[in-house]
N, C-alpha and C positions, 0 to 999 in steps of 0.2 A: 234097252237098259232101263231098269226100274228107277223111278223118281218118286219122291215123297211130296204129296200135295202140301202146299204152304199152310193151308188152314189146319191141317192135321198136325203138322210140325209145330205151328204156333200154339195149338192147344196142348200138345205134349209139353212144350217148353214152359208154359205158364204153370201147369200142374207140377212139373219138376221143380220149379223155383219156389212155389208156395207149399208144396206137399199137401194141398187141399183142393179138392175138386170144386167145392162151393166157392172158395175164395177166388180161384182161378176163373171160374165162370163170371163172377161179378166184375173182375178186372178186365175180362175180354168182352163184357157187355152182352153175354149170351146166356141162355138157360143152361142149367146143369145137365139136363138130359142130352142136349145137343153137344155139349162138351164131352160127355162120357161116350157118345156115339163116335165122335171124331177120334178119340183116343183108342176106342175099341177097333175102329176101322184100320187105324195105323198098326195096331198090334196084329190084326189079322193079316194085313198085307205083308208085314215083316215076319210073320210066323213066329213071333216071340212075345213073351210077357214083359212089359216095361215097368209095371207097378205091382207091388204086393199090397193088396187092400184088405183092411179089416174095419170093424165098426169104429175103432178108436184112432186109426192111423193109416197113413199112406206112405209107402217106402219104395224107393227105386230098386229095381233088380240090377244085376250086373249089366245086362243089356241096356237098361234104362240109364245107368250111369255113363255108359259109353256114348249113348245118343245125346245126353245132356252136355257132355264135353264137346261134341260136334256143334250143338246149338250155341254154346258159349263162344266157340271159335268163330262160327259163322257170324254171330252178332258183332263180335269184336272187329272182324275183317270188314264187314259191311259199314260199320261206323267209321272205320279208318279211311276207307275209300271215299265215302261221302265227304268227310272232313278234308281230304286231299283235293277233292274237286271244287269245293266251295271256299276253302281257306285262302286267305291272302297273306299269311305269314308262315314262318317255319316252326311254330310252336306245336309240339305234340299234344294230342287230346285223347281222352278216353278214361275208362274206369279200370282200376287195378286193385286187387284185394290181396292183402298180405297178412298172414296170421302167425302168431308166436306167443310164447309165454310172457308174463308181465316183466320178467327180468331182461328179456331179449328184445322185445318188439320196439320199445322206445329207444333204448341205448344202442341198439345195433340196427334194426330195420329202419326206423325213422331217421336216425343219424346218418345212415348210409345214403339215404335219398334226399337229404336236406337241400344240398346244392342243386340237384337235378330238378326237384319240384319247384324251387325258386326260379329256375331257368324256364320251366314249362308249367306255368301256373294254371293252364287249362286241364291238366291231368287231375282226375278225381280219385285220390287214394282212399282206400278203406282199410284201416288197421284193426284187426280183430284179435283181442286178447283172450286167450283160452288156456286151460290147463293142458299140460303136455299130453295127457292121455286122450284129449279130444282132438288134437291137431291132425293126425293122419286121416280121420274120418272127414274132416272139413275139406281136405284136398280130394279125397275119393268121391265125395258127394257133389263136387263142383262148387263148393261154397267159398273157396279160396283159390287164387292163382298161384301163390307161393306160400310155402310154410317153412318157418325156421324151426328146426327140431334137433333134439339131442341124439338122434339115431336115424339110421337109414330106413326108409319105407320099402319093405320087400314086397313090391307089387309090380307086375308086368306093366310097362309103359311109364312108370314113375322114375324120374331121375333124382338122385340124392347126391349133391355135390358138396364135398367137405369145404367149409369156409374158415375153420379155425377152432380154437378151444376157448371155453370160458374158464378162467382161472379164479379159484375161490380162496377166500380168507375169512377170518373172524373179525368183525367190526363192533365197536362200542363207542359210546359217548364219553368224553372226559368227565361228565357229571355222574356217571353210573356209580352206585354205592352198594355195599353190603350184599345181601342175598340176591339182589337183582343180577349179579354177575353169573348166577347159575341158571338164569332164564334165557332160553334160546328160541327164537321165533322161526317157524316154518309157515308156508302159505296155507297148508291144510294138512290134515292128519296123515293122508297117504303120500305126502311129500317127505321123503326120507333123506333129504339132502344133508341135514345136520348129522344124522346117524352115519350116513355113508362117508361123510367128511372125516369124522373122528375114527371110524373103523379103518379107513385107509391109513391115517397117520399112525394108529396103533399098530397096524400091520407092518409099518415101516420102522417099528421100534421106537417111536416117539411118544412122549408123555402126553396123555389126553386127560380131560377132566374126569375125576372119579365118578361124579354124578352131575346131571343137569336136568332141568325141567323144560319140556317142549310146550310152547304155547303157539296158537295159530291165528293168523291175521286174515287170510282169504285174499290178500292183495299185497303186492310188494311195496306199494306206496305207503300203505298203512304201516307195514313192517319198518320201512325207513324212518317214518315219523316216530315210532316207538323207540327205535334205537337212538335217534337224534336226541330224544328227550331223556335218555338215560334209564329207560324202563326195561332194558334187557339187551342181549347181544343177538347177532345174527350172522350166519355164514352167507356171504354175498359174493357175487362176481365182482372182481376188481374193476372191470370196465364200468360197472353200474355206479360206483361211488367215486369215480375219478373226478378230482377237483372239489369234492365235498369236504369242507373244512369243519363240519359239525361232528364228524365221527372220525375214528382212527382205527387202524389195524392193531389188533391186540394179541395175535398169536405169534409164536416164535418158531413155527415149524420150518425145518430146513428144506423139505420137499414141497412141491406144488401139487395141490389137488386140482385136477382139471377135467372137464367134460367136453366132448366134441360137439360141434354144431354143424348142421347140414342145411343147405337150401334145397328144398324139395319142390318139384313141379312135374307136371305131365309133359312127356316128350311129345313134340308135334313136328311134323315135316314142314308145315307152312305156318310158322308163328307170325302173329301180327308184328308190325314194326315196333309198336309200343312194348309188347311182351319181350321181344328180343333185346331191345335196348335196356329195358328195366332189369332184365336178368343179368346182363353184363355189368350194369351199374351196381346192383346188389352184391354180386360176387366180388367185384373189385373193392368197393368201399368197405364192405363188412369185414373182409380179410384185413384191411389196413387198420380198422378200428380195434379188432381183437389183438392184432400184433402190438399196437401202441399201448394197450392196457397191461401187457405183461411186464 
C-alpha cells in the first residue's frame, strides 16, 4: 500500500495554505528549490498535478483541493488526539473557520455559537466576512470549514443543509426627512437585494416606490449607521435589526420577502469531535434564531 512521506505532505500543505512557494519555504525554514523538489516528487508519485503555476500565481488543481482537505482533516484529528491525551478537563479545543455575508455571520453564526464558545473558551473561532459570490470558493479551497450561504453548493462531496429563511423588510430612522426617503442602501453595486425585494412585491400586485436611488456602503455595519442617522433607508433582514430601537420598519407589504439560508460543509466519514459538535450546534441554534425573527 502506497504511503506519502511526511516531509512531502508537509511541503504540499504549507504551499496549499500560502499559495506561495517562496513564503512556504521561509515558514518551513528550507530553501525554495528543496521545497519545489518535494512537491514535484509528491506529484510524480501520485501521478497527478497538484498546483497550477504561473509567473504571477499558484492555484490548487482539483486533485490539490482534495489533498488539502485531507491535510486539514489530518491536522485537526491529530490536534484533537493530542489534546485528549494531555488535557485534564472536558473543554473542547481547536480551530474552526466559519464564513458568511455581513448580514448573516454575526447575527446568525456568532449568535448561534455564543453559549457554546463561552462553555468551551479554548476553541479558536475564525469568522470570515465575505461577499456571497466569494463564499463557495472559500469552502472549495479549504479556507473555511463552514459557509452560511443563500443557495446550495452543487459540488460532489459538499453538503448544503437548509437552516431557515432570512425575512426582509424596509427600515428607516424616525429622523429621516424629505428626499432621503428615496435613498436605499445596498452593500455594493452587484447586490440587487433592493431591486429584487421591490420586484417581488410588485409581482404580488403590491404598490412599490415609483423611483428610488441606490447608494452603496460596502459593509452592512456602515449601512446600519447611515439608516440610524436618518440618511436613507435599507432593505434588511428582520433578524439583523431585532431589538434595535433606533430604526423602525416602514413598509406595509402584506407578503413576506424571504431568502433561504444553508449551512454548507464538506462531507467526511471521520469528522473530528469538534467539527461534529459544532455542526450540530450551528444547525440547531441558527434555525431557532431565524424562526424567532419571523
